[in-house]
Legacy VTK file of the C-alpha trace (Angstrom):
# vtk DataFile Version 3.0
C-alpha trace
ASCII
DATASET POLYDATA
POINTS 801 float
155.706 148.145 54.734
159.306 149.238 54.987
161.570 147.276 57.312
162.012 150.372 59.483
158.245 150.846 59.780
157.737 147.192 60.700
160.347 147.409 63.446
158.832 150.649 64.695
155.534 148.857 65.293
157.126 146.205 67.506
157.094 146.846 71.263
160.421 147.690 72.844
161.353 144.812 75.177
161.209 145.616 78.878
164.667 146.044 80.379
165.527 144.488 83.748
165.788 147.804 85.608
162.168 148.640 84.789
160.907 145.198 85.699
162.824 145.068 88.982
161.919 148.566 90.194
158.281 148.010 89.270
158.206 144.776 91.245
160.168 146.014 94.257
158.618 149.475 94.664
155.167 149.501 93.155
153.497 146.130 92.624
151.355 144.980 95.526
150.443 141.414 96.578
148.330 139.830 93.878
149.578 142.172 91.122
151.545 140.518 88.338
152.352 143.398 86.016
151.908 147.086 85.253
148.376 146.525 83.936
147.269 145.235 87.333
148.845 148.305 88.953
147.215 150.722 86.518
143.826 149.101 87.168
144.285 149.563 90.932
145.254 153.234 90.598
142.504 154.073 88.078
139.881 152.453 90.291
141.097 154.453 93.291
141.135 157.766 91.384
137.574 157.186 90.186
136.305 156.225 93.640
135.768 159.874 94.669
133.505 160.582 91.679
129.727 160.351 91.873
128.782 156.685 92.091
127.025 156.573 88.728
130.053 158.142 87.049
132.775 155.967 88.544
132.921 153.304 85.853
133.406 155.694 82.897
135.948 157.782 84.802
137.847 154.645 85.794
138.078 153.698 82.130
139.332 157.168 81.182
141.912 157.253 83.961
143.117 153.797 82.978
143.524 154.848 79.355
145.444 157.938 80.426
147.802 155.909 82.606
148.509 153.652 79.648
149.111 156.745 77.513
151.814 157.987 79.898
149.951 160.235 82.369
151.181 158.603 85.548
151.130 159.616 89.175
154.149 160.436 91.281
155.664 157.627 93.322
153.328 157.810 96.302
150.254 157.616 94.095
151.500 154.656 92.090
152.607 152.846 95.228
149.745 153.420 97.651
146.569 154.405 95.739
143.924 151.731 96.083
145.677 149.899 98.915
144.676 149.571 102.545
147.833 151.350 103.690
147.301 154.472 105.777
149.991 156.131 103.686
149.778 159.509 102.034
149.557 159.812 98.254
151.298 163.184 98.543
155.029 163.158 97.906
156.136 166.172 99.919
155.122 168.811 102.443
156.457 171.936 104.106
156.230 172.040 107.900
156.453 175.232 109.972
159.105 175.500 112.713
158.733 178.213 115.343
161.039 179.870 117.867
160.022 177.900 120.943
160.438 174.367 122.223
156.795 173.346 122.655
153.377 174.683 121.723
153.399 177.616 119.318
155.547 180.717 119.095
154.212 184.283 118.952
153.602 183.967 115.202
151.539 180.789 115.542
154.311 178.508 114.276
154.682 175.043 115.813
157.418 174.779 118.445
160.586 172.905 117.559
159.664 169.590 119.151
156.064 169.827 118.031
157.381 170.389 114.489
159.662 167.388 114.945
156.709 165.241 115.983
154.642 166.444 113.030
157.514 165.801 110.627
158.046 162.298 112.014
154.371 161.490 111.516
154.502 162.885 107.959
157.586 160.882 107.037
156.168 157.759 108.668
153.223 158.051 106.289
155.516 158.399 103.274
155.935 162.160 102.781
159.128 164.166 102.494
159.363 167.443 104.395
160.840 170.898 103.871
161.382 173.453 106.640
162.460 177.043 107.091
164.501 177.180 110.304
164.968 180.955 110.212
162.550 181.704 113.035
164.721 179.809 115.538
166.816 182.277 117.532
170.554 182.342 116.824
173.288 180.665 118.805
174.093 182.862 121.791
170.708 184.599 121.870
169.058 185.217 125.200
166.542 182.677 126.536
164.821 184.499 129.375
162.637 181.637 130.595
165.670 179.532 131.490
168.237 182.296 132.031
170.432 180.690 129.389
171.539 181.202 125.798
170.216 179.496 122.673
172.091 176.792 120.788
170.872 178.004 117.378
169.046 176.396 114.440
171.966 174.257 113.268
171.908 172.266 116.506
168.206 171.544 116.025
168.725 170.557 112.393
171.020 167.860 113.807
168.031 166.582 115.801
165.715 166.593 112.759
168.369 164.787 110.741
168.711 162.002 113.292
164.948 161.689 113.579
164.629 161.255 109.822
167.268 158.529 109.877
165.258 156.511 112.403
161.759 156.919 110.966
160.753 154.168 108.566
158.487 155.671 105.963
155.430 153.874 104.657
156.228 151.672 101.675
159.952 151.620 102.617
160.506 155.107 101.252
163.567 156.783 102.690
162.776 160.078 104.415
163.765 163.212 102.512
164.126 166.718 103.935
164.964 170.250 102.845
166.412 172.720 105.328
166.253 176.441 104.533
167.829 179.402 106.328
167.558 183.069 105.393
170.633 184.886 104.118
170.279 187.444 106.932
170.084 184.943 109.825
172.992 185.371 112.254
173.826 181.634 112.056
173.863 181.517 108.279
177.655 181.093 108.111
177.470 177.935 110.232
174.550 176.721 108.134
176.447 177.226 104.879
179.455 175.214 106.016
177.717 172.536 108.112
177.736 169.823 105.455
181.484 170.089 105.045
181.601 167.722 108.000
181.232 164.193 106.564
178.065 162.496 107.706
176.364 165.644 108.993
172.839 166.255 107.709
172.916 163.274 105.354
169.107 163.258 105.370
168.873 166.899 104.303
169.220 168.968 101.211
169.983 172.526 102.290
169.301 175.873 100.636
169.872 179.505 101.532
166.892 181.841 101.073
168.329 184.831 99.201
166.379 188.076 98.922
166.445 190.771 96.244
167.690 193.176 98.918
170.769 191.040 99.438
171.440 190.753 95.719
171.270 194.540 95.411
173.632 194.920 98.377
175.968 192.508 96.623
175.826 194.505 93.403
176.510 197.756 95.302
179.310 196.190 97.417
177.549 197.068 100.675
177.732 195.761 104.225
175.114 193.148 105.056
173.565 192.907 108.535
172.754 189.561 110.136
169.588 190.134 112.154
166.970 188.446 114.299
164.102 189.508 116.512
165.566 187.641 119.509
167.768 189.656 121.860
171.425 188.564 121.906
173.032 187.341 125.093
175.333 189.585 127.126
178.465 188.218 125.465
177.238 189.073 121.978
176.128 192.536 123.055
179.585 193.089 124.532
181.019 192.210 121.115
178.908 194.799 119.335
175.431 193.360 118.756
172.917 196.219 118.849
169.229 196.911 118.368
168.117 198.489 115.090
165.523 201.214 114.722
162.847 198.693 113.706
163.325 196.735 116.939
165.279 193.826 115.436
168.761 192.984 116.666
171.824 193.226 114.437
174.164 190.486 115.617
176.961 191.487 113.263
177.579 192.910 109.799
179.932 191.797 107.068
180.509 192.666 103.429
177.800 191.140 101.257
180.497 189.997 98.840
182.250 188.018 101.617
179.057 186.225 102.597
178.225 185.498 98.961
181.721 184.183 98.382
181.290 181.766 101.306
178.054 180.493 99.776
179.587 180.201 96.331
182.766 178.486 97.543
180.755 175.925 99.445
178.466 175.319 96.489
181.427 175.179 94.102
183.190 172.547 96.196
180.326 170.628 97.813
177.273 171.198 95.564
175.398 172.680 98.548
173.771 174.841 99.692
171.339 175.474 96.890
169.873 178.931 96.380
166.208 179.952 96.673
165.224 183.378 95.367
162.322 183.863 97.745
161.226 187.317 96.549
160.813 185.959 93.021
158.889 182.998 94.435
156.481 185.203 96.366
156.052 187.902 93.721
155.111 185.311 91.091
152.797 183.418 93.422
149.129 183.273 92.383
148.223 183.300 96.085
150.515 186.053 97.300
147.393 187.718 98.666
146.818 184.988 101.265
150.132 183.206 101.915
153.874 183.766 102.266
156.335 181.118 101.132
159.590 180.538 103.007
160.606 176.992 102.029
160.270 174.278 99.401
159.821 170.558 99.297
163.058 168.459 99.407
163.783 168.649 95.681
162.975 172.333 95.286
160.338 172.244 92.538
157.486 173.090 94.875
157.675 176.298 96.945
155.031 175.854 99.629
153.486 177.698 102.586
153.313 176.086 106.040
151.564 172.703 105.809
151.445 172.976 102.013
151.762 169.832 99.903
152.788 168.779 96.407
150.330 166.467 94.676
152.314 165.512 91.594
151.792 163.607 88.382
154.273 163.634 85.477
153.430 162.832 81.882
155.904 160.735 79.897
156.739 162.970 76.928
158.394 160.237 74.880
154.963 158.617 74.402
153.849 161.554 72.248
156.641 161.421 69.643
155.688 160.048 66.236
158.419 158.672 63.950
161.239 159.053 66.485
164.636 159.928 64.997
162.812 160.629 61.708
162.749 156.891 60.941
159.819 156.124 58.625
158.661 159.738 58.509
159.169 163.205 59.951
159.701 163.213 63.701
156.690 164.924 65.251
155.322 165.729 68.722
151.565 165.181 69.020
150.467 168.331 70.886
146.756 167.581 70.561
147.058 164.188 72.224
149.403 165.637 74.855
146.933 168.408 75.723
144.166 165.846 76.209
146.368 163.818 78.544
147.176 166.956 80.560
143.514 167.874 80.944
142.574 164.457 82.273
145.622 164.452 84.549
144.307 167.630 86.225
141.130 165.830 87.235
143.069 162.789 88.430
145.335 164.856 90.685
142.413 166.902 91.986
140.792 163.619 92.974
143.952 162.583 94.808
143.388 165.451 97.247
140.057 163.907 98.258
141.338 160.343 98.172
144.585 160.552 100.118
145.249 159.842 103.776
146.486 163.054 105.430
149.180 162.662 108.101
148.075 165.890 109.842
144.737 167.761 109.927
146.593 171.030 109.200
147.835 169.570 105.911
144.356 168.572 104.878
142.923 171.982 105.755
145.635 173.756 103.754
145.094 171.503 100.724
141.306 171.828 100.767
141.518 175.641 100.926
143.742 175.929 97.838
143.737 172.540 96.044
147.311 172.817 94.773
148.359 170.202 92.232
151.379 169.809 90.012
151.082 168.337 86.531
154.562 167.911 85.122
156.526 165.912 82.613
159.414 163.525 82.398
161.655 162.490 79.530
162.286 165.938 78.028
165.907 165.161 77.192
165.032 161.910 75.458
162.060 163.489 73.694
164.234 166.187 72.137
166.697 163.547 70.937
163.808 161.555 69.429
162.739 164.743 67.630
166.322 165.121 66.325
166.766 168.309 68.376
169.751 169.052 70.573
168.908 169.938 74.183
171.424 172.786 74.482
170.618 174.498 71.186
167.920 177.118 70.398
165.849 174.626 68.406
165.685 172.251 71.357
164.701 175.026 73.750
162.047 176.280 71.347
160.427 172.844 71.328
160.628 172.670 75.126
158.841 176.028 75.309
156.066 174.762 73.010
155.623 171.693 75.224
155.624 173.755 78.433
153.149 176.285 77.001
150.834 173.496 75.901
151.067 171.960 79.370
150.283 175.270 81.078
147.354 176.227 78.868
145.762 172.775 78.867
146.089 172.480 82.652
144.606 175.901 83.428
141.761 175.418 80.961
140.967 172.016 82.464
140.946 173.486 85.973
138.492 176.190 84.882
136.223 173.485 83.438
136.538 171.542 86.682
135.598 174.662 88.671
132.400 174.958 86.628
131.567 171.382 87.574
132.799 171.134 91.180
133.502 174.704 92.287
136.558 176.918 92.619
139.047 176.474 95.452
137.650 178.194 98.591
140.244 180.995 98.853
139.860 182.031 95.207
139.607 185.803 94.638
139.567 186.595 90.928
140.967 190.121 91.007
143.786 189.335 93.391
144.520 185.998 91.737
144.943 187.751 88.387
146.612 190.869 89.821
149.521 192.293 87.854
152.729 190.323 88.406
151.220 186.983 89.380
151.825 183.967 87.199
148.128 183.845 86.276
148.268 187.445 85.020
150.502 186.252 82.152
148.003 183.725 80.831
146.329 184.449 77.507
143.600 187.079 77.916
140.837 184.712 76.856
141.854 182.225 79.524
142.055 184.984 82.145
138.517 186.006 81.264
137.341 182.412 81.705
138.948 182.388 85.170
137.166 185.633 86.109
133.873 184.232 84.910
133.960 180.694 86.289
136.806 180.599 88.813
139.480 177.922 88.868
139.547 174.646 90.772
143.260 174.588 91.643
145.437 177.502 92.769
148.590 176.072 91.126
148.778 173.478 88.382
152.287 172.989 86.972
155.406 171.580 88.620
158.506 170.093 86.986
159.739 167.556 89.516
162.389 164.837 89.451
160.801 161.505 88.654
163.246 159.026 90.237
161.999 155.472 90.196
158.787 156.476 88.416
160.814 157.041 85.261
162.658 153.767 85.793
159.499 151.739 86.371
157.016 153.340 83.975
159.046 155.191 81.312
161.738 152.657 80.387
164.400 154.797 82.100
163.603 157.899 80.076
165.627 160.963 81.019
164.501 162.342 84.371
162.076 165.289 84.454
163.432 168.286 82.560
166.973 166.912 82.599
168.993 165.614 79.681
170.071 162.003 80.000
172.735 161.608 82.701
174.406 158.741 80.839
173.380 156.450 78.004
174.281 153.223 79.805
175.585 152.169 83.189
175.991 149.044 85.276
173.598 148.491 88.157
174.605 146.374 91.120
171.849 144.835 93.197
172.142 142.778 96.344
169.735 139.865 96.325
167.803 138.458 99.278
170.365 135.671 99.741
173.202 138.195 99.981
174.578 137.584 96.499
175.388 140.481 94.173
173.942 140.615 90.681
174.798 143.098 87.945
173.153 144.127 84.722
173.235 146.892 82.174
170.852 149.845 82.449
170.134 151.753 79.255
168.604 155.144 78.564
165.265 154.879 76.760
166.143 157.042 73.725
169.494 155.300 73.319
168.009 151.807 73.333
165.083 152.851 71.110
167.542 154.290 68.592
169.432 150.988 68.571
166.169 149.009 68.370
165.152 150.977 65.286
168.454 150.233 63.576
170.591 153.185 64.635
174.327 152.846 65.253
174.925 153.577 68.950
178.677 153.589 68.374
178.241 156.764 66.314
175.381 158.669 67.853
174.048 161.756 66.070
174.957 165.144 67.534
171.487 165.559 69.041
172.341 162.827 71.548
173.842 165.074 74.232
174.183 164.051 77.876
174.214 166.161 81.034
177.965 165.749 81.386
178.850 166.653 77.818
176.976 169.922 77.386
178.134 173.326 78.621
176.687 174.753 81.843
175.049 177.513 79.833
172.932 174.895 78.083
171.452 173.703 81.374
170.696 177.197 82.610
169.228 178.316 79.287
166.710 175.470 79.400
165.549 176.564 82.842
165.220 180.155 81.649
163.173 179.025 78.658
160.713 176.833 80.554
160.295 178.637 83.911
157.894 181.335 82.565
155.349 178.567 81.913
155.649 176.888 85.324
153.630 178.404 88.163
155.722 176.758 90.881
159.355 175.875 90.130
161.680 173.453 88.374
163.868 170.795 89.940
167.011 170.885 87.818
170.730 170.429 88.372
173.161 172.511 86.336
176.198 170.320 85.705
179.556 172.044 85.374
182.954 170.428 84.773
185.615 170.176 87.461
187.784 172.835 85.822
184.935 175.340 85.417
186.311 178.785 86.398
185.090 179.966 89.788
184.161 183.459 88.561
182.098 181.961 85.744
180.447 179.660 88.280
179.384 182.638 90.410
178.067 184.234 87.250
175.590 181.373 86.795
173.824 182.353 90.013
173.760 186.026 89.121
172.313 185.107 85.750
169.692 182.912 87.435
168.589 185.810 89.656
168.488 188.247 86.735
166.419 185.762 84.727
163.948 185.546 87.660
164.481 181.848 88.233
163.143 180.672 91.577
166.235 178.785 92.592
169.344 177.065 91.356
171.297 173.910 92.200
174.611 172.986 90.605
176.886 169.997 90.583
180.590 170.425 90.009
182.935 167.563 90.923
184.469 168.872 94.154
188.154 168.682 94.975
188.146 169.064 98.753
186.002 166.766 100.844
185.155 163.290 99.646
186.967 163.778 96.338
189.891 162.318 94.485
192.864 164.249 95.834
195.424 162.339 93.795
195.331 159.419 91.409
197.226 156.401 92.695
199.049 154.398 90.011
198.243 150.830 90.916
195.014 148.862 90.888
194.714 146.646 93.927
191.409 144.802 94.259
190.329 144.037 97.787
191.628 140.724 99.116
189.121 138.001 99.845
189.847 136.406 103.214
190.051 132.652 103.041
187.210 130.650 104.502
187.654 129.328 107.999
189.444 126.003 107.880
189.933 123.197 110.335
191.907 123.761 113.507
194.747 121.734 112.069
195.307 124.227 109.255
198.870 125.496 109.798
197.746 128.949 108.657
195.480 129.151 111.725
197.164 127.002 114.336
198.152 128.932 117.464
201.804 129.920 117.765
202.711 130.366 121.449
205.505 132.914 120.879
207.441 134.625 118.167
209.486 132.072 116.165
213.161 132.330 116.901
215.707 133.426 114.337
215.371 135.543 111.232
212.106 135.588 109.281
211.373 136.550 105.713
210.066 140.101 105.755
208.456 142.538 103.364
208.702 146.320 103.765
206.125 148.420 102.018
205.483 152.120 101.734
201.828 153.039 102.381
200.478 156.300 100.987
196.992 157.457 101.770
195.077 160.719 101.736
193.169 162.485 104.506
191.785 165.996 104.770
195.276 167.033 105.855
196.722 165.787 102.574
198.989 162.898 101.699
200.234 160.697 104.545
203.096 158.193 104.321
203.873 155.208 106.556
206.247 152.271 106.223
205.032 148.797 107.171
207.152 145.714 107.808
205.470 142.277 107.800
207.375 139.131 108.764
206.343 135.775 107.320
206.873 132.288 108.709
207.581 129.628 106.008
205.339 126.542 106.337
206.097 122.949 105.416
203.620 122.989 102.508
205.421 125.911 100.852
203.067 128.634 101.967
203.950 131.603 104.135
202.074 132.897 107.150
202.169 136.489 108.376
203.132 136.435 112.055
204.554 139.856 112.934
203.769 143.467 112.084
205.975 146.455 112.720
206.160 150.132 111.834
209.359 152.107 112.430
209.212 154.484 115.389
208.905 158.241 114.987
207.355 158.414 111.557
203.824 159.516 112.394
203.928 161.999 115.264
200.833 161.911 117.432
199.629 158.694 115.792
202.664 156.697 116.897
201.167 155.276 120.097
198.071 153.816 118.504
200.055 152.535 115.533
202.538 150.751 117.793
199.721 149.290 119.875
197.830 148.191 116.763
200.878 146.459 115.331
201.484 144.549 118.574
197.871 143.461 118.797
197.881 142.398 115.150
201.010 140.345 115.782
199.231 138.574 118.653
196.153 138.016 116.455
198.366 136.629 113.693
200.035 134.146 116.016
196.667 133.287 117.574
195.237 132.270 114.208
192.544 134.941 113.845
194.333 137.604 111.786
191.579 137.840 109.135
188.963 138.602 111.777
191.176 141.201 113.443
191.832 142.981 110.149
188.136 142.907 109.288
187.328 144.505 112.649
189.977 147.179 112.078
188.331 148.014 108.748
185.177 148.970 110.704
186.889 151.552 112.927
185.551 155.079 112.286
186.775 158.514 113.330
185.533 162.092 113.113
188.154 163.528 110.745
186.556 162.564 107.444
187.187 159.703 105.028
190.596 158.328 104.075
191.503 157.354 100.515
193.697 154.332 99.819
193.623 151.805 96.986
191.069 151.232 94.248
187.852 149.379 93.712
187.722 147.754 90.247
184.325 147.881 88.550
182.911 145.171 86.304
184.035 146.996 83.138
187.647 147.255 84.374
187.533 150.909 85.363
188.836 151.944 88.756
187.412 154.196 91.421
189.255 155.149 94.595
188.574 153.184 97.770
187.503 155.146 100.831
187.843 154.133 104.472
186.295 155.473 107.668
189.617 156.028 109.474
193.387 155.726 109.240
193.099 152.447 111.153
190.706 151.089 108.534
192.947 152.228 105.681
196.046 150.601 107.190
194.115 147.364 107.767
193.096 147.411 104.111
196.748 147.949 103.077
197.819 144.965 105.180
195.119 142.791 103.626
196.399 143.731 100.176
200.028 143.072 101.052
199.249 139.603 102.432
197.013 138.759 99.469
199.703 139.734 96.975
202.344 137.800 98.891
200.181 134.671 98.798
199.253 135.164 95.147
195.541 135.690 95.871
195.628 138.909 93.858
198.118 139.871 91.155
200.722 142.551 91.606
200.033 145.928 90.036
200.041 145.631 86.229
202.572 147.457 84.093
199.746 149.210 82.245
197.241 150.593 84.734
193.581 149.717 84.446
191.682 152.753 83.106
190.375 155.061 85.779
186.830 156.390 85.824
187.137 159.747 84.100
183.643 161.105 84.588
183.498 163.097 87.812
184.830 163.270 91.325
182.313 162.446 94.027
179.997 164.654 96.004
180.078 164.290 99.768
177.303 162.119 101.151
176.560 158.899 102.981
178.921 155.923 102.840
178.651 153.788 99.706
178.319 150.060 100.484
180.257 149.267 97.319
183.422 151.443 97.239
183.354 152.919 100.747
183.308 156.539 99.593
181.173 158.986 101.554
179.549 159.890 98.256
176.004 158.450 98.311
173.578 161.229 97.387
169.926 161.306 96.414
169.841 161.591 92.613
166.563 161.374 90.717
164.958 159.892 93.835
167.554 157.153 94.301
170.618 156.548 96.435
173.425 157.103 93.929
177.187 156.938 94.540
178.929 159.767 92.721
182.224 157.919 93.201
181.581 154.490 91.669
178.071 154.785 90.196
176.481 152.261 92.555
172.683 152.600 92.546
171.102 151.766 95.870
167.555 152.057 97.136
165.046 154.274 95.362
161.937 155.866 96.788
LINES 1 802
801 0 1 2 3 4 5 6 7 8 9 10 11 12 13 14 15 16 17 18 19 20 21 22 23 24 25 26 27 28 29 30 31 32 33 34 35 36 37 38 39 40 41 42 43 44 45 46 47 48 49 50 51 52 53 54 55 56 57 58 59 60 61 62 63 64 65 66 67 68 69 70 71 72 73 74 75 76 77 78 79 80 81 82 83 84 85 86 87 88 89 90 91 92 93 94 95 96 97 98 99 100 101 102 103 104 105 106 107 108 109 110 111 112 113 114 115 116 117 118 119 120 121 122 123 124 125 126 127 128 129 130 131 132 133 134 135 136 137 138 139 140 141 142 143 144 145 146 147 148 149 150 151 152 153 154 155 156 157 158 159 160 161 162 163 164 165 166 167 168 169 170 171 172 173 174 175 176 177 178 179 180 181 182 183 184 185 186 187 188 189 190 191 192 193 194 195 196 197 198 199 200 201 202 203 204 205 206 207 208 209 210 211 212 213 214 215 216 217 218 219 220 221 222 223 224 225 226 227 228 229 230 231 232 233 234 235 236 237 238 239 240 241 242 243 244 245 246 247 248 249 250 251 252 253 254 255 256 257 258 259 260 261 262 263 264 265 266 267 268 269 270 271 272 273 274 275 276 277 278 279 280 281 282 283 284 285 286 287 288 289 290 291 292 293 294 295 296 297 298 299 300 301 302 303 304 305 306 307 308 309 310 311 312 313 314 315 316 317 318 319 320 321 322 323 324 325 326 327 328 329 330 331 332 333 334 335 336 337 338 339 340 341 342 343 344 345 346 347 348 349 350 351 352 353 354 355 356 357 358 359 360 361 362 363 364 365 366 367 368 369 370 371 372 373 374 375 376 377 378 379 380 381 382 383 384 385 386 387 388 389 390 391 392 393 394 395 396 397 398 399 400 401 402 403 404 405 406 407 408 409 410 411 412 413 414 415 416 417 418 419 420 421 422 423 424 425 426 427 428 429 430 431 432 433 434 435 436 437 438 439 440 441 442 443 444 445 446 447 448 449 450 451 452 453 454 455 456 457 458 459 460 461 462 463 464 465 466 467 468 469 470 471 472 473 474 475 476 477 478 479 480 481 482 483 484 485 486 487 488 489 490 491 492 493 494 495 496 497 498 499 500 501 502 503 504 505 506 507 508 509 510 511 512 513 514 515 516 517 518 519 520 521 522 523 524 525 526 527 528 529 530 531 532 533 534 535 536 537 538 539 540 541 542 543 544 545 546 547 548 549 550 551 552 553 554 555 556 557 558 559 560 561 562 563 564 565 566 567 568 569 570 571 572 573 574 575 576 577 578 579 580 581 582 583 584 585 586 587 588 589 590 591 592 593 594 595 596 597 598 599 600 601 602 603 604 605 606 607 608 609 610 611 612 613 614 615 616 617 618 619 620 621 622 623 624 625 626 627 628 629 630 631 632 633 634 635 636 637 638 639 640 641 642 643 644 645 646 647 648 649 650 651 652 653 654 655 656 657 658 659 660 661 662 663 664 665 666 667 668 669 670 671 672 673 674 675 676 677 678 679 680 681 682 683 684 685 686 687 688 689 690 691 692 693 694 695 696 697 698 699 700 701 702 703 704 705 706 707 708 709 710 711 712 713 714 715 716 717 718 719 720 721 722 723 724 725 726 727 728 729 730 731 732 733 734 735 736 737 738 739 740 741 742 743 744 745 746 747 748 749 750 751 752 753 754 755 756 757 758 759 760 761 762 763 764 765 766 767 768 769 770 771 772 773 774 775 776 777 778 779 780 781 782 783 784 785 786 787 788 789 790 791 792 793 794 795 796 797 798 799 800
């Protein structure tokens, strides 16, 4: 046997990220490894089969799990346990235009919807909502003789509720908020997340109709309308009733509204776009449902109370002779098709096995039996087949994989219908009516559906795989995405409070190295999300979407300098290509971003440990020492949303008998900061008292915790383990100045070195997206990426769920 073949037969060692995520998120008490977990899940999936058939089906499900046909996170975490937690990842909940009960259309009132959502999230499910039924801000509320506060105010309430609900299995709640492009409050909705910290527990998307896109193309006025009557003030400003009975609150050029959406998306990566007419026209069940929203990641458009029962298949497991080492690289379609077919039965069983948070969710699922077989690791698989993701050859292979997935899934569901019956709302002629997804299946398969029915209304969904890929696929590229990066450093806080770090490696990258490849000189088919053109991302979606009956969760990455007009063109191209939605990520340059690169690296000072009372650094000084003191003046530059700010700080030091110096007085010259002068003067006096009282470190630490409502402040740098720098972010000007003082004192005492002549290299990848506060660098840049808390500023990986 050749050396390469011998090495190919050896198992790839488990990397720490996979072991840790498996242990922390998925293993249950008494389970030692992934085999124990697989046995638990297989036994649970088989438990709904006829008793005499359970043992053979358990064996088949177990073999399929080992082969790479895994369940989504909720299935792998909770199946076979005694937890009353749902095995369904996500739902869509209806929200009506009333406070309690149901509105005129039968939709749950706002606070009833909030209760239902809280119960769903408590059981482990994420939730999507369309808030468009809620009457606009300023609309008339006759029952209370008042005016409405609008949907955005209620989204605030849903956001806070999500933040306080602890999901089953420690899964962080996830939500999607949708508003129609013609809702009168859509402008507020589009710009809401420009406020740091607002709607941190939401992804948001605008529902865009074909009618709007045609108005945009024709440069027409666009009316913002609602069925609710405006209040007197809005009527006085021109709101009027249309001929169809709806109320036009105002009109504006379609191009202006679109530009607001695009500018916000260009700078803040939100809102996303949902093309709802495409979603509904393509829907196999358009004859019995209307879809207005999606699950939190966007791959599953769903009707009210609809769910996504997901199970990805690890594509990398089906590649023979990866990288053409020891033979021709080959994808085993026959084995893949068999795995897909068995996965359909497994997910169909999940619907009967799971705990349902709400009876309405169970009723909806039983009537239609939606499932979503998907895949993960496409980017890595193409690299292993020596195909570049953003080239025609790579897309052609992706199409072959997606077609095989579609055909195997639909055929398996027909076979399952023959055995167990079709879903109750199945109507062959309407299901296969011209224009539906099912009408594009091969004619022979359509005839089988007419003859025998089909067990599941929808069968294919390309979802993000988050920690599932980390735990069960050796960190293979997520879902349909290319690899985000080949390696990165993961920081993890241990139970004792200590911080550990280790390298995380992409599966294809480490397999290539394991098989003898030179990772210093990767072949051209190793292409990451950041290094390929935006057109490559979009083209992959266009290629695969025709074979997916729901949608695709995919982020189109564009560089910071991507021209704005070209960026808008991506969305027009997506609509023309009949994609069901689009999300982009461009490093933004407004909120939560690097406004200017500072020249010096200044690691955060480490306050000294508390010493004895006799320590002259902490002994109380009754009054300011007489006479002249050594002093240091320093210019402080920091950045807020208003741009660069400059202050001058003077710190006086008292020399001690042991040769050290102690900061005892703080001063800032008068008149340099306008409206901020009073609080600065007061802060400096209080700091001087704290310094002479011996508790300066504690006072500065408390100042670092002060927050304000004007957005984050950038000052200084956090130095990562590899020597790269990322900007430090603070919650207020007070916090930033306290940090600057800590640095000045630390440098004066020699605790940290002065700025080097040659600056430490800065992180050059991307500027951050706005999000929650990162516990590592302080940036408000923690987003949900691939199911995990991920800091787009420093790369810190937090909790996954």
